[in-house]
C-alpha positions as a Markdown table, in Angstrom:
| # | Residue | x | y | z |
|---|---|---|---|---|
| 1 | Met | 80.5 | 75.9 | 95.7 |
| 2 | Gly | 80.0 | 72.9 | 97.9 |
| 3 | Gly | 81.5 | 70.8 | 100.6 |
| 4 | Ala | 82.0 | 67.1 | 101.0 |
| 5 | Ala | 83.1 | 64.9 | 104.0 |
| 6 | Thr | 84.3 | 61.9 | 101.9 |
| 7 | Gly | 86.1 | 61.4 | 98.6 |
| 8 | Glu | 83.0 | 59.8 | 97.2 |
| 9 | Asp | 80.9 | 62.9 | 98.0 |
| 10 | Ala | 83.6 | 65.1 | 96.5 |
| 11 | Ile | 83.5 | 63.2 | 93.2 |
| 12 | Ser | 79.7 | 63.3 | 93.1 |
| 13 | Leu | 79.7 | 67.0 | 93.6 |
| 14 | Ile | 81.6 | 67.6 | 90.4 |
| 15 | Glu | 78.5 | 68.1 | 88.2 |
| 16 | Glu | 77.1 | 70.9 | 86.2 |
| 17 | Pro | 78.2 | 73.6 | 86.6 |
| 18 | Val | 81.7 | 72.0 | 86.8 |
| 19 | Pro | 83.9 | 74.0 | 89.2 |
| 20 | Asp | 87.2 | 75.5 | 88.0 |
| 21 | Val | 89.1 | 74.5 | 91.2 |
| 22 | Val | 88.5 | 71.8 | 93.9 |
| 23 | Leu | 90.3 | 71.7 | 97.3 |
| 24 | Leu | 90.7 | 68.2 | 98.7 |
| 25 | Glu | 92.1 | 66.9 | 101.9 |
| 26 | Ile | 94.2 | 63.7 | 101.3 |
| 27 | Lys | 93.0 | 61.9 | 104.5 |
| 28 | Met | 89.3 | 61.4 | 104.1 |
| 29 | Pro | 86.9 | 58.6 | 105.0 |
| 30 | Gly | 86.3 | 56.2 | 102.1 |
| 31 | Ile | 88.2 | 57.2 | 98.9 |
| 32 | Asp | 91.1 | 59.3 | 99.9 |
| 33 | Gly | 92.0 | 62.6 | 98.3 |
| 34 | Ile | 94.5 | 61.2 | 95.9 |
| 35 | Glu | 92.1 | 58.6 | 94.5 |
| 36 | Ala | 89.4 | 61.3 | 94.4 |
| 37 | Thr | 91.8 | 63.6 | 92.5 |
| 38 | Ser | 92.4 | 60.9 | 89.9 |
| 39 | Ala | 88.6 | 60.3 | 89.5 |
| 40 | Ile | 87.8 | 64.0 | 89.2 |
| 41 | Val | 90.6 | 64.8 | 86.8 |
| 42 | Gly | 89.9 | 61.7 | 84.8 |
| 43 | Ser | 86.3 | 62.9 | 84.2 |
| 44 | Asn | 87.0 | 66.6 | 84.1 |
| 45 | Pro | 90.6 | 67.3 | 83.0 |
| 46 | His | 90.2 | 71.0 | 83.1 |
| 47 | Val | 89.3 | 71.0 | 86.8 |
| 48 | Gly | 92.2 | 72.2 | 88.9 |
| 49 | Val | 92.5 | 70.0 | 92.0 |
| 50 | Ile | 94.5 | 71.4 | 95.0 |
| 51 | Leu | 95.5 | 69.0 | 97.7 |
| 52 | Leu | 95.3 | 70.8 | 101.1 |
| 53 | Thr | 96.9 | 68.6 | 103.8 |
| 54 | Met | 99.3 | 68.2 | 106.6 |
| 55 | Leu | 101.2 | 65.4 | 104.8 |
| 56 | Asp | 104.5 | 66.7 | 103.5 |
| 57 | Asp | 106.5 | 63.6 | 102.5 |
| 58 | Pro | 107.7 | 63.6 | 98.9 |
| 59 | Ala | 106.1 | 60.2 | 98.1 |
| 60 | Thr | 102.6 | 61.5 | 99.0 |
| 61 | Val | 103.3 | 64.7 | 97.0 |
| 62 | Phe | 104.4 | 62.8 | 94.0 |
| 63 | Ala | 101.4 | 60.4 | 94.3 |
| 64 | Gly | 99.1 | 63.5 | 94.3 |
| 65 | Met | 100.7 | 65.1 | 91.4 |
| 66 | Arg | 100.6 | 61.8 | 89.4 |
| 67 | Ala | 96.9 | 61.7 | 90.2 |
| 68 | Gly | 96.5 | 65.0 | 88.4 |
| 69 | Ala | 96.6 | 67.6 | 91.3 |
| 70 | Arg | 97.6 | 71.1 | 90.2 |
| 71 | Gly | 98.5 | 72.2 | 93.6 |
| 72 | Tyr | 99.8 | 70.9 | 96.9 |
| 73 | Val | 99.4 | 73.2 | 99.9 |
| 74 | Leu | 100.1 | 72.4 | 103.6 |
| 75 | Lys | 97.5 | 73.5 | 106.1 |
| 76 | Glu | 100.2 | 75.4 | 107.9 |
| 77 | Ala | 100.9 | 77.5 | 104.8 |
| 78 | Glu | 100.1 | 81.2 | 104.7 |
| 79 | Pro | 96.6 | 82.1 | 103.3 |
| 80 | Glu | 98.3 | 84.0 | 100.5 |
| 81 | Glu | 100.0 | 80.7 | 99.3 |
| 82 | Leu | 96.6 | 79.0 | 99.2 |
| 83 | Met | 95.2 | 81.9 | 97.2 |
| 84 | Gln | 98.1 | 81.8 | 94.8 |
| 85 | Ala | 97.6 | 78.0 | 94.3 |
| 86 | Val | 93.9 | 78.5 | 93.7 |
| 87 | Leu | 94.5 | 81.2 | 91.1 |
| 88 | Ala | 97.3 | 79.2 | 89.4 |
| 89 | Ala | 95.1 | 76.1 | 89.3 |
| 90 | Ser | 92.2 | 78.1 | 87.7 |
| 91 | Arg | 94.7 | 79.1 | 85.0 |
| 92 | Gly | 95.8 | 75.5 | 84.4 |
| 93 | Glu | 99.1 | 76.0 | 86.1 |
| 94 | Val | 100.7 | 73.9 | 88.9 |
| 95 | Leu | 101.9 | 75.4 | 92.2 |
| 96 | Leu | 103.3 | 73.8 | 95.2 |
| 97 | Cys | 103.5 | 75.7 | 98.5 |
| 98 | Ser | 107.0 | 76.9 | 99.4 |
| 99 | Ile | 107.6 | 74.3 | 102.1 |
| 100 | Ile | 106.6 | 71.4 | 99.7 |
| 101 | Ala | 108.6 | 72.8 | 96.8 |
| 102 | Gly | 111.7 | 72.9 | 99.0 |
| 103 | Lys | 111.1 | 69.3 | 100.2 |
| 104 | Val | 110.5 | 68.1 | 96.7 |
| 105 | Leu | 113.7 | 69.7 | 95.4 |
| 106 | Glu | 115.7 | 68.3 | 98.3 |
| 107 | His | 114.3 | 64.8 | 97.6 |
| 108 | Leu | 115.1 | 65.1 | 93.9 |
| 109 | Ala | 118.6 | 66.3 | 94.6 |
| 110 | Asp | 119.1 | 63.3 | 97.0 |
| 111 | Glu | 117.8 | 60.9 | 94.3 |
| 112 | Leu | 120.2 | 62.4 | 91.7 |
| 113 | His | 123.1 | 62.1 | 94.2 |
| 114 | Arg | 122.2 | 58.4 | 94.9 |
| 115 | Glu | 121.8 | 57.7 | 91.2 |
| 116 | Ala | 125.2 | 59.3 | 90.5 |
| 117 | Ala | 126.7 | 57.2 | 93.2 |
| 118 | Gly | 125.1 | 54.0 | 91.7 |
| 119 | Glu | 122.7 | 53.6 | 94.6 |
| 120 | Leu | 119.2 | 52.4 | 94.1 |
| 121 | Pro | 116.1 | 54.1 | 95.7 |
| 122 | Leu | 115.5 | 50.8 | 97.5 |
| 123 | Gln | 116.6 | 52.3 | 100.8 |
| 124 | Glu | 113.2 | 54.0 | 101.0 |
| 125 | Ile | 111.2 | 50.7 | 100.6 |
| 126 | Thr | 109.9 | 49.6 | 104.0 |
| 127 | Pro | 109.8 | 46.0 | 105.1 |
| 128 | Arg | 105.9 | 46.1 | 105.0 |
| 129 | Glu | 106.1 | 47.4 | 101.4 |
| 130 | Ile | 108.4 | 44.5 | 100.5 |
| 131 | Glu | 105.8 | 42.2 | 101.9 |
| 132 | Val | 103.1 | 43.9 | 99.8 |
| 133 | Leu | 105.4 | 43.7 | 96.7 |
| 134 | Gln | 105.9 | 40.0 | 97.3 |
| 135 | Leu | 102.2 | 39.4 | 97.5 |
| 136 | Ala | 101.6 | 41.5 | 94.4 |
| 137 | Ala | 104.2 | 39.4 | 92.6 |
| 138 | Glu | 102.2 | 36.3 | 93.6 |
| 139 | Gly | 99.2 | 37.9 | 91.8 |
| 140 | Leu | 97.2 | 38.9 | 94.9 |
| 141 | Ser | 94.7 | 41.9 | 94.6 |
| 142 | Asn | 94.7 | 44.7 | 97.1 |
| 143 | Lys | 91.8 | 43.0 | 98.9 |
| 144 | Glu | 93.7 | 39.7 | 99.1 |
| 145 | Ile | 96.9 | 41.5 | 100.3 |
| 146 | Ala | 94.9 | 43.2 | 103.0 |
| 147 | Ala | 93.4 | 39.9 | 104.2 |
| 148 | Arg | 96.8 | 38.1 | 104.1 |
| 149 | Leu | 98.5 | 40.9 | 106.1 |
| 150 | Ser | 95.5 | 41.6 | 108.4 |
| 151 | Ile | 95.3 | 45.3 | 107.3 |
| 152 | Ala | 92.5 | 47.4 | 105.8 |
| 153 | Glu | 92.1 | 47.3 | 102.0 |
| 154 | Lys | 92.7 | 51.0 | 102.0 |
| 155 | Thr | 96.0 | 50.6 | 103.8 |
| 156 | Ala | 97.0 | 48.0 | 101.2 |
| 157 | Lys | 96.1 | 50.5 | 98.4 |
| 158 | Asn | 98.2 | 53.2 | 100.2 |
| 159 | His | 101.2 | 50.8 | 100.4 |
| 160 | Val | 100.8 | 50.0 | 96.6 |
| 161 | Ala | 100.6 | 53.8 | 95.8 |
| 162 | Asn | 103.7 | 54.5 | 97.9 |
| 163 | Ile | 105.6 | 51.7 | 96.2 |
| 164 | Phe | 104.7 | 53.1 | 92.8 |
| 165 | Ser | 105.9 | 56.5 | 93.9 |
| 166 | Lys | 109.2 | 55.2 | 95.4 |
| 167 | Leu | 110.0 | 53.0 | 92.5 |
| 168 | Gln | 108.9 | 55.6 | 90.0 |
| 169 | Val | 106.6 | 53.1 | 88.2 |
| 170 | Asn | 103.0 | 53.4 | 87.0 |
| 171 | Asp | 101.5 | 50.0 | 87.6 |
| 172 | Arg | 101.8 | 46.7 | 89.5 |
| 173 | Thr | 103.6 | 45.0 | 86.6 |
| 174 | Gln | 106.3 | 47.5 | 86.4 |
| 175 | Ala | 106.7 | 47.4 | 90.2 |
| 176 | Val | 107.0 | 43.6 | 90.3 |
| 177 | Ile | 109.4 | 43.6 | 87.4 |
| 178 | Tyr | 111.6 | 46.2 | 89.2 |
| 179 | Ala | 111.4 | 44.3 | 92.5 |
| 180 | Val | 112.3 | 41.0 | 90.9 |
| 181 | Gln | 115.2 | 42.5 | 88.9 |
| 182 | His | 116.6 | 44.0 | 92.1 |
| 183 | Gly | 116.1 | 41.0 | 94.3 |
| 184 | Leu | 113.4 | 42.5 | 96.5 |
| 185 | Val | 111.0 | 39.7 | 95.8 |
| 186 | His | 111.1 | 36.3 | 94.2 |
| 187 | Leu | 108.6 | 34.7 | 91.9 |
| 188 | Lys | 107.3 | 31.5 | 93.1 |
| 189 | Lys | 107.2 | 28.6 | 90.7 |
| 190 | Pro | 103.8 | 27.0 | 90.2 |
């Protein structure tokens, strides 16, 4: 057992003996919980990471699950739900607390409805995310995007992660292609 104040500390604690389950907060100084989850699961795929947080928006949930989390529990959940998530993660199963499961199902139903109606998920893309997409289309790194928009690099990374989740893509190239195809951004000629 151990405790860590930052994502970097959490990653460094995953040594011999490797734990079966790790609880991570998403909002941490330095590397956030989603990035830490990706690093931990990337090095130790059998470790069950549970994200314990107050963030209940589907984009953040999906980003956490894409990073490899086996559980997502709100801090307001009953202690029994957290225990169930820990036990499930230790068995290699995935468990979302009931509040999150409901929100995820509602979000997926909304997406299916929009898809059936021929609508694109672009309604969820914020003006700032479009700015980030445009700069990514111009080939700027997260650090360069942050400098151009006068935001922290971590904020730029969070915008990029949210864009991936909202557009249901896995990398910058896919995001830019989608954005260009749907007229969100325009490629500038050299």
